[in-house]
C-alpha positions as CSV (number, residue, x, y, z in Angstrom):
1,M,-25.5,-18.1,3.8
2,T,-27.3,-16.5,6.8
3,G,-26.9,-12.8,7.4
4,S,-24.7,-10.4,5.5
5,S,-25.8,-11.5,2.0
6,Q,-26.0,-7.9,0.8
7,V,-22.2,-7.6,1.0
8,E,-21.2,-9.1,-2.3
9,L,-17.7,-10.2,-1.3
10,L,-19.2,-12.6,1.2
11,A,-21.7,-13.9,-1.3
12,R,-18.7,-14.6,-3.6
13,V,-16.8,-16.4,-0.9
14,Q,-19.8,-18.7,-0.5
15,K,-20.0,-19.3,-4.2
16,H,-16.3,-20.3,-4.4
17,G,-17.0,-23.2,-2.0
18,A,-14.5,-26.0,-2.2
19,R,-11.8,-24.0,-4.0
20,Q,-8.6,-23.2,-2.2
21,A,-8.7,-19.7,-0.7
22,V,-5.8,-19.2,1.7
23,V,-2.4,-20.8,2.0
24,A,-0.3,-19.9,5.1
25,T,1.8,-21.3,7.8
26,E,-1.4,-22.6,9.5
27,G,-2.1,-24.8,6.4
28,V,-4.3,-24.8,3.3
29,F,-7.9,-23.6,3.6
30,T,-10.9,-23.6,1.3
31,Y,-13.5,-20.8,0.8
32,A,-16.0,-23.0,2.6
33,Q,-13.7,-23.2,5.6
34,L,-13.1,-19.4,5.4
35,L,-16.9,-18.8,5.4
36,Q,-17.4,-21.2,8.4
37,A,-14.6,-19.7,10.4
38,S,-15.6,-16.1,9.7
39,G,-19.1,-17.0,10.9
40,G,-17.7,-18.3,14.1
41,V,-15.7,-15.1,14.6
42,A,-18.8,-13.1,14.0
43,A,-20.8,-15.1,16.6
44,A,-18.0,-14.7,19.1
45,L,-18.0,-11.0,18.6
46,L,-21.8,-10.6,18.8
47,Q,-22.1,-12.6,22.1
48,G,-25.8,-12.9,21.5
49,E,-26.4,-9.4,20.2
50,K,-28.1,-8.9,16.8
51,D,-25.7,-6.4,15.3
52,L,-22.4,-4.6,16.2
53,S,-23.8,-1.6,14.4
54,E,-20.5,-0.3,13.2
55,R,-18.7,-0.6,16.5
56,R,-15.0,-0.6,16.0
57,V,-13.1,-3.9,16.4
58,A,-9.2,-3.5,16.4
59,L,-7.6,-6.6,14.8
60,L,-4.0,-7.7,15.5
61,A,-3.2,-11.0,13.8
62,P,-0.3,-12.4,11.7
63,P,-0.8,-12.7,8.0
64,G,-2.7,-16.0,7.4
65,F,-6.1,-17.7,7.6
66,R,-7.0,-16.4,11.0
67,Y,-6.5,-12.8,9.8
68,A,-8.7,-13.4,6.8
69,A,-11.4,-15.1,8.9
70,S,-11.3,-12.4,11.5
71,L,-11.6,-9.6,9.0
72,L,-14.6,-11.2,7.3
73,G,-16.0,-12.1,10.7
74,I,-16.0,-8.5,11.9
75,W,-17.9,-7.5,8.8
76,R,-20.4,-10.3,9.1
77,A,-21.1,-9.2,12.7
78,G,-21.8,-5.7,11.4
79,G,-18.6,-4.3,12.9
80,L,-16.1,-1.7,11.6
81,A,-12.6,-3.4,11.2
82,V,-9.5,-1.5,12.4
83,P,-6.4,-3.5,11.3
84,L,-3.4,-3.0,13.6
85,A,0.3,-3.3,12.5
86,V,2.2,-6.2,14.0
87,S,5.4,-4.2,13.7
88,H,4.1,-1.2,15.7
89,P,5.3,-0.5,19.3
90,R,2.8,-0.2,22.1
91,P,2.3,3.7,21.8
92,E,1.3,3.4,18.2
93,L,-1.0,0.5,18.8
94,E,-2.6,2.5,21.7
95,Y,-3.0,5.5,19.5
96,V,-5.0,3.6,16.9
97,I,-7.1,1.8,19.5
98,D,-7.9,5.0,21.3
99,D,-8.5,7.2,18.3
100,S,-10.8,4.7,16.7
101,Q,-12.7,4.3,20.0
102,A,-12.4,0.5,19.6
103,S,-15.1,-1.5,21.5
104,A,-13.1,-4.8,21.4
105,L,-9.7,-6.2,20.6
106,L,-9.5,-9.2,18.4
107,T,-6.2,-11.1,18.2
108,T,-4.5,-14.5,18.1
109,R,-2.4,-16.4,20.7
110,E,0.8,-14.9,19.4
111,F,-0.2,-11.3,20.3
112,A,-2.6,-11.9,23.2
113,E,0.1,-11.0,25.8
114,R,0.9,-7.7,23.9
115,L,-2.7,-6.6,23.9
116,A,-3.8,-7.9,27.3
117,P,-2.5,-4.9,29.3
118,M,-4.1,-2.4,26.8
119,A,-7.4,-4.2,27.1
120,R,-7.4,-4.3,30.9
121,E,-6.5,-0.6,31.2
122,R,-9.4,0.4,28.9
123,G,-11.9,-2.2,30.1
124,L,-12.2,-3.7,26.6
125,P,-12.9,-7.3,25.9
126,L,-10.0,-9.3,24.4
127,L,-11.1,-12.0,22.0
128,I,-8.6,-14.7,20.9
129,V,-9.2,-16.4,17.6
130,D,-8.9,-20.1,18.0
131,I,-10.3,-21.7,14.8
132,A,-10.7,-25.1,16.4
133,R,-13.0,-23.7,19.1
134,L,-15.2,-21.4,17.0
135,H,-18.8,-22.3,17.2
136,Q,-21.2,-22.5,14.3
137,A,-22.7,-19.1,13.6
138,G,-26.4,-18.5,14.2
139,S,-28.4,-15.7,12.8
140,L,-26.1,-12.8,11.6
141,P,-27.2,-9.3,10.7
142,E,-27.9,-8.0,7.2
143,V,-25.1,-5.5,6.4
144,A,-26.0,-2.9,3.8
145,P,-23.3,-2.1,1.2
146,G,-23.3,1.6,2.2
147,R,-22.3,0.9,5.8
148,R,-18.8,1.6,7.1
149,A,-16.5,-1.4,6.8
150,M,-12.9,-0.5,7.7
151,I,-10.6,2.2,9.1
152,L,-7.0,2.3,7.8
153,Y,-4.6,4.7,9.5
154,T,-2.4,6.9,7.4
155,S,-0.1,9.6,8.6
156,G,0.3,11.3,5.2
157,T,3.0,13.9,5.4
158,T,1.9,16.1,8.3
159,G,0.3,15.6,11.7
160,K,-0.9,12.5,13.6
161,P,-2.2,9.5,11.7
162,K,-5.8,9.9,10.5
163,G,-8.3,7.1,10.2
164,V,-9.5,6.6,6.6
165,V,-13.0,5.2,6.6
166,F,-14.2,3.0,3.8
167,T,-17.7,1.6,3.3
168,H,-18.3,-1.8,1.8
169,D,-19.3,0.0,-1.4
170,N,-15.9,1.8,-1.4
171,I,-14.0,-1.4,-1.1
172,R,-16.1,-3.1,-3.8
173,A,-15.4,-0.3,-6.2
174,Q,-11.6,-0.5,-5.5
175,M,-11.6,-4.3,-6.0
176,T,-13.7,-4.3,-9.2
177,G,-11.6,-1.6,-10.8
178,L,-8.4,-3.7,-10.2
179,I,-9.9,-7.0,-11.2
180,S,-11.1,-5.6,-14.5
181,G,-7.9,-3.6,-15.1
182,W,-5.5,-6.4,-14.3
183,G,-7.5,-9.3,-15.5
184,W,-7.9,-11.3,-12.3
185,R,-9.1,-14.8,-12.9
186,P,-10.3,-17.7,-10.7
187,D,-7.1,-19.7,-11.6
188,D,-4.8,-17.0,-10.3
189,Y,-2.5,-17.7,-7.4
190,I,-0.8,-14.7,-5.7
191,L,1.9,-14.4,-3.1
192,D,1.2,-11.7,-0.5
193,V,4.4,-10.5,1.4
194,L,3.1,-7.1,2.5
195,P,1.8,-6.0,5.9
196,L,-1.9,-6.3,6.5
197,H,-2.6,-2.9,7.9
198,H,-2.3,-1.1,4.6
199,S,-4.6,-1.2,1.6
200,H,-1.9,-2.7,-0.6
201,G,-1.7,-6.0,1.3
202,I,-5.4,-6.1,2.3
203,I,-7.5,-4.8,-0.5
204,I,-5.3,-4.9,-3.6
205,I,-4.0,-8.4,-2.9
206,L,-6.0,-10.4,-0.3
207,L,-9.5,-9.1,-1.0
208,C,-9.1,-9.0,-4.8
209,A,-8.0,-12.7,-4.6
210,L,-11.0,-13.7,-2.5
211,W,-13.4,-11.8,-4.8
212,S,-12.0,-13.5,-7.8
213,G,-11.9,-17.1,-6.4
214,A,-8.2,-17.1,-6.6
215,V,-5.6,-18.5,-4.1
216,C,-3.8,-16.1,-1.8
217,E,-0.7,-17.4,-0.1
218,L,0.4,-15.2,2.8
219,M,4.0,-15.1,4.1
220,P,4.5,-14.1,7.8
221,R,7.0,-11.5,6.7
222,F,9.1,-10.5,3.7
223,E,12.4,-12.2,3.4
224,A,14.1,-12.0,0.0
225,E,15.5,-15.5,0.0
226,A,12.2,-17.0,1.1
227,V,10.4,-15.2,-1.7
228,W,12.8,-16.4,-4.3
229,Q,12.5,-19.9,-3.0
230,R,8.7,-19.7,-3.3
231,L,8.9,-18.3,-6.8
232,A,11.2,-21.2,-7.7
233,G,8.6,-23.6,-6.3
234,G,6.2,-22.7,-9.1
235,G,2.5,-22.3,-9.3
236,L,2.3,-18.5,-8.8
237,T,0.7,-16.3,-11.5
238,L,0.7,-12.9,-9.7
239,F,3.1,-10.9,-7.6
240,M,2.7,-7.4,-6.3
241,A,5.0,-5.5,-4.0
242,V,6.7,-2.1,-3.3
243,P,9.9,-0.9,-5.0
244,T,11.9,-1.7,-1.9
245,V,10.9,-5.4,-2.1
246,Y,12.0,-5.5,-5.7
247,A,15.3,-3.9,-4.9
248,R,16.0,-6.4,-2.2
249,L,15.0,-9.3,-4.5
250,I,17.5,-7.9,-7.1
251,A,20.2,-7.8,-4.4
252,A,19.5,-11.4,-3.4
253,W,19.6,-12.5,-7.0
254,E,22.9,-10.8,-7.7
255,A,24.4,-12.5,-4.6
256,S,23.4,-15.9,-6.0
257,S,25.5,-18.3,-8.0
258,E,25.2,-18.2,-11.8
259,S,23.3,-21.4,-12.0
260,R,20.9,-20.3,-9.2
261,R,20.3,-17.0,-11.0
262,A,19.2,-18.8,-14.1
263,E,16.8,-21.0,-12.1
264,L,15.3,-18.0,-10.3
265,S,15.0,-15.9,-13.5
266,A,13.2,-18.8,-15.3
267,A,10.8,-19.3,-12.4
268,A,9.8,-15.6,-12.2
269,A,9.4,-15.4,-16.0
270,K,6.5,-17.8,-15.7
271,L,4.2,-15.4,-13.8
272,R,1.6,-13.6,-15.9
273,L,1.9,-10.2,-14.1
274,M,4.1,-8.4,-11.7
275,V,3.1,-5.0,-10.2
276,S,4.9,-2.3,-8.3
277,G,3.3,0.5,-6.3
278,S,3.0,2.4,-3.0
279,A,6.1,4.4,-3.9
280,A,7.8,5.7,-7.0
281,L,9.6,2.9,-8.9
282,P,13.1,3.9,-9.8
283,V,13.7,3.3,-13.5
284,S,17.0,1.5,-12.6
285,V,15.0,-1.1,-10.6
286,L,12.5,-1.5,-13.4
287,D,15.3,-2.0,-15.9
288,K,17.2,-4.5,-13.7
289,W,14.0,-6.5,-13.0
290,R,13.2,-6.7,-16.7
291,H,16.8,-7.9,-17.3
292,I,16.4,-10.6,-14.5
293,T,12.9,-11.8,-15.2
294,G,11.7,-10.5,-18.5
295,H,8.9,-8.7,-16.8
296,V,8.2,-5.0,-17.3
297,L,6.8,-4.1,-13.9
298,L,3.3,-2.6,-14.1
299,E,3.5,0.6,-12.2
300,R,0.4,2.2,-10.8
301,Y,-0.6,5.1,-8.6
302,G,-3.1,5.3,-5.7
303,T,-3.6,6.7,-2.2
304,T,-5.0,5.1,0.9
305,E,-8.0,7.4,0.5
306,T,-8.8,6.5,-3.1
307,G,-7.4,3.1,-3.8
308,I,-5.7,2.6,-7.1
309,V,-6.5,5.5,-9.4
310,L,-4.0,5.2,-12.3
311,S,-2.4,2.2,-13.9
312,N,-0.2,1.2,-16.7
313,P,-1.9,-1.2,-19.1
314,L,-2.2,-4.9,-18.6
315,Q,-1.7,-5.3,-22.4
316,G,0.4,-2.8,-24.4
317,E,3.4,-0.6,-23.7
318,R,4.3,0.4,-20.2
319,L,6.2,3.6,-20.2
320,A,9.0,3.9,-17.6
321,G,8.5,6.7,-15.1
322,T,4.7,6.9,-15.8
323,V,1.7,5.5,-14.0
324,G,-0.6,5.1,-16.9
325,R,-4.3,6.1,-17.2
326,P,-7.3,6.2,-14.9
327,L,-9.0,2.9,-14.0
328,N,-12.6,2.6,-15.2
329,T,-14.0,3.2,-11.7
330,Q,-12.1,6.5,-11.2
331,H,-12.6,10.0,-12.4
332,V,-9.6,12.3,-12.3
333,R,-8.7,15.9,-13.1
334,V,-5.6,18.0,-12.8
335,V,-5.9,21.6,-11.5
336,D,-3.4,24.4,-11.2
337,E,-2.7,26.5,-8.1
338,K,-5.7,28.8,-8.9
339,G,-8.1,25.8,-9.1
340,A,-8.4,26.0,-12.9
341,L,-8.0,22.9,-15.1
342,A,-4.4,22.5,-16.0
343,L,-3.3,22.5,-19.6
344,E,-1.7,19.5,-21.3
345,A,1.8,18.9,-19.9
346,Q,1.2,21.6,-17.2
347,P,2.0,20.4,-13.6
348,G,-1.0,20.4,-11.3
349,E,-2.7,18.7,-8.4
350,L,-4.4,15.4,-9.1
351,Q,-8.0,15.3,-7.9
352,V,-10.2,12.2,-7.8
353,R,-13.9,11.5,-7.6
354,G,-15.8,8.2,-7.8
355,P,-17.3,5.3,-5.8
356,A,-13.8,4.1,-4.6
357,V,-13.0,7.3,-2.8
358,F,-13.2,7.0,1.0
359,L,-16.1,8.3,3.0
360,E,-14.4,10.4,5.7
361,Y,-11.5,10.8,8.1
362,W,-12.7,9.2,11.4
363,Q,-13.9,11.8,13.8
364,R,-12.2,14.6,11.8
365,P,-15.0,16.5,10.0
366,Q,-12.8,19.6,9.4
367,A,-9.9,17.5,7.9
368,T,-12.5,15.7,5.7
369,A,-14.0,18.9,4.5
370,E,-10.6,20.4,3.7
371,S,-9.7,17.4,1.7
372,F,-12.5,17.8,-0.9
373,V,-13.4,20.6,-3.3
374,D,-16.7,20.4,-5.1
375,G,-16.8,16.6,-4.4
376,W,-13.2,16.0,-5.7
377,Y,-10.7,14.5,-3.3
378,R,-7.5,16.6,-3.3
379,T,-4.6,14.1,-3.3
380,G,-1.9,16.6,-2.7
381,D,0.2,14.9,-5.4
382,V,1.5,17.0,-8.3
383,V,1.2,15.3,-11.7
384,V,1.8,16.0,-15.4
385,K,-0.6,14.5,-18.0
386,E,0.8,14.1,-21.5
387,Q,-1.2,12.4,-24.3
388,G,-3.5,10.8,-21.7
389,V,-0.6,9.3,-19.7
390,F,0.2,10.5,-16.2
391,R,3.6,11.1,-14.6
392,I,3.9,11.7,-10.8
393,M,6.1,14.6,-9.8
394,G,5.5,14.0,-6.1
395,R,3.8,15.3,-3.0
396,S,3.2,19.0,-3.2
397,S,4.2,19.3,0.5
398,V,7.5,17.3,0.4
399,D,8.5,16.4,-3.2
400,I,7.9,19.7,-5.1
401,I,10.8,22.0,-4.4
402,K,10.3,25.7,-5.2
403,T,13.7,27.1,-6.0
404,G,14.5,30.3,-8.0
405,G,11.0,30.6,-9.4
406,F,11.0,27.0,-10.7
407,K,9.0,23.9,-9.4
408,V,11.5,21.0,-9.3
409,S,10.4,17.4,-8.7
410,A,12.5,15.8,-6.0
411,L,11.5,12.4,-7.5
412,E,13.0,13.2,-10.8
413,I,16.2,14.4,-9.3
414,E,16.4,11.2,-7.2
415,E,15.9,9.2,-10.3
416,T,18.8,10.9,-12.0
417,L,21.1,10.6,-9.0
418,R,20.4,6.8,-8.8
419,E,22.0,6.5,-12.3
420,H,25.4,7.5,-10.8
421,P,27.5,4.4,-10.6
422,A,28.5,5.1,-7.0
423,V,24.9,5.8,-5.7
424,L,22.9,3.0,-4.2
425,D,19.9,5.1,-3.2
426,C,19.1,8.7,-2.3
427,A,16.5,11.1,-1.0
428,V,16.1,14.7,-2.2
429,V,14.3,17.4,-0.1
430,G,14.0,21.2,-0.1
431,T,15.7,23.2,2.6
432,P,14.9,26.9,3.4
433,D,17.1,29.5,1.7
434,E,16.7,33.2,1.7
435,E,18.0,33.8,-1.8
436,W,16.4,30.8,-3.6
437,G,13.4,30.1,-1.4
438,Q,14.5,26.5,-1.2
439,R,17.7,24.7,-2.0
440,V,17.9,21.2,-3.3
441,A,19.5,18.9,-0.7
442,A,20.4,15.3,-1.3
443,A,21.1,12.5,1.2
444,V,23.0,9.8,-0.7
445,M,23.7,6.2,0.2
446,L,26.8,4.9,-1.6
447,R,27.3,1.5,-2.9
448,P,29.8,-0.7,-1.1
449,G,33.2,0.6,-2.1
450,G,31.7,3.6,-3.9
451,S,33.1,7.2,-3.4
452,L,31.5,10.5,-4.2
453,D,32.2,14.1,-3.2
454,L,30.0,17.2,-3.5
455,E,31.9,18.7,-6.5
456,G,31.7,15.5,-8.4
457,L,28.0,15.3,-7.7
458,R,27.4,18.9,-8.9
459,A,29.4,18.3,-12.1
460,W,27.6,15.1,-12.8
461,A,24.1,16.5,-12.2
462,K,24.7,19.9,-13.8
463,E,23.2,19.2,-17.2
464,F,20.0,17.8,-15.7
465,L,19.5,20.5,-13.1
466,A,20.3,23.6,-15.2
467,P,19.0,26.2,-14.9
468,Y,17.9,25.1,-11.4
469,K,20.2,25.4,-8.4
470,V,22.1,22.2,-8.2
471,P,22.3,20.2,-5.0
472,S,24.3,22.4,-2.7
473,R,24.0,20.3,0.4
474,L,25.1,16.7,0.7
475,R,24.9,14.1,3.4
476,L,26.3,10.6,3.1
477,V,24.2,8.2,5.2
478,E,24.4,4.5,5.9
479,H,20.7,4.0,5.7
480,L,17.8,6.1,4.5
481,P,14.9,6.2,7.1
482,R,11.9,4.4,5.7
483,N,8.4,3.4,6.9
484,P,7.2,-0.2,6.9
485,M,6.0,0.1,3.3
486,G,9.6,1.0,2.2
487,K,8.9,4.7,1.5
488,V,11.6,7.1,2.5
489,T,10.4,9.3,5.4
490,K,11.2,12.7,4.0
491,K,10.6,14.5,7.3
492,Q,13.5,12.5,8.9
493,V,15.7,13.3,5.9
494,V,14.9,17.0,6.3
495,A,16.0,16.6,10.0
496,L,19.4,15.3,8.8
497,F,20.1,18.7,7.3
498,E,18.9,20.5,10.4
499,Q,21.4,18.8,12.7
């Protein structure tokens, strides 16, 4: 392979050769075809130059072969990839393009019309990936593993989205930790139903598959019936998704006939591993999924900035409500509010250090500096460690409610409320209160035909919440506001109580 031989992922793609790599609506493609197409993308981006030298290339493409070829092509040209969200409206796309200072926009025919006005207004080249017209790559630059590779945008809980910068080494460390921890094999076949502007869909699924020599099948979007149909079709060994996806799959299964349920359950049971992440997994969802498929979902924990940090075991007992132990590429510690190491079973902030941790926030040196202490990344997540196993209490900024001198985990209260037979889902937040500091407030979605009043909720939750102040504010909502990854947007839930 000419050019970027120092980036090990590309060397592995070359080694996998004639093996199937990507299955999508465009067709079935081998690793050799992926290598050739990515080289063509790189040549088109370079336009005779020797190296993009980390210039940013914003990528908007549907999940599939062209996306994979474009991502690798940006790297082979020496560029810094900036994946855009196909679901985002124009203002959000423009924000990422402008904040990243993109030098070019790379897209496919489906999205060319959307990006064309933005390209014209900024004087940026708009390149359309047409696999049939890509030319053979010539000489490509050597790309050192320590160079910047990708910027993923994350809003966190406050302020405008920040660009999280990864080097090729960062991505390699994230992949190798997961491949070792979850036993990825060349004969694996994974279905990717997640958006490709987050690390879950890109690194954890697509790139881990390509590193391993596995097959990654990409669906254009998540649809519960389509996923069940694909599971029933057989051949899959891995499935990874967010809790919302599993909840919707459960609802679709429950709506099926008895004979269809048996067929779907048998098909899902054949997979070797199913993983849940990117949000807290309700125990009720874990239990229902185990009943339906026989799988105990492997729950794990990570952030955009760190990749996956903690994971339940591939082999051995997976404890409901916990996220396991550190992966072998990650170093973690738990510190109290004074910065001292927390004691066993004492809540504290999880901090992470290691080669998988991101390099910087793009063009935000102050935010970068404030996110680290003595080389440890401050996740902002409060955890409890008991006998080496971690349990997430929530974000210190939104999920830890300080009421009456106690620290209450909104996630734990939500988990208890979901056990009520009338509750479909809920979100718990803290609202200001002069006497208690904060009150516990719950927004509750009822099941169809379910009924619930405030006094009934108080009585039901009293034992769990004592001696804390029980939920004193209640809103019944038709839908809880969520982001594209299925996470509840707590800021919008807080706004419900400010109306």
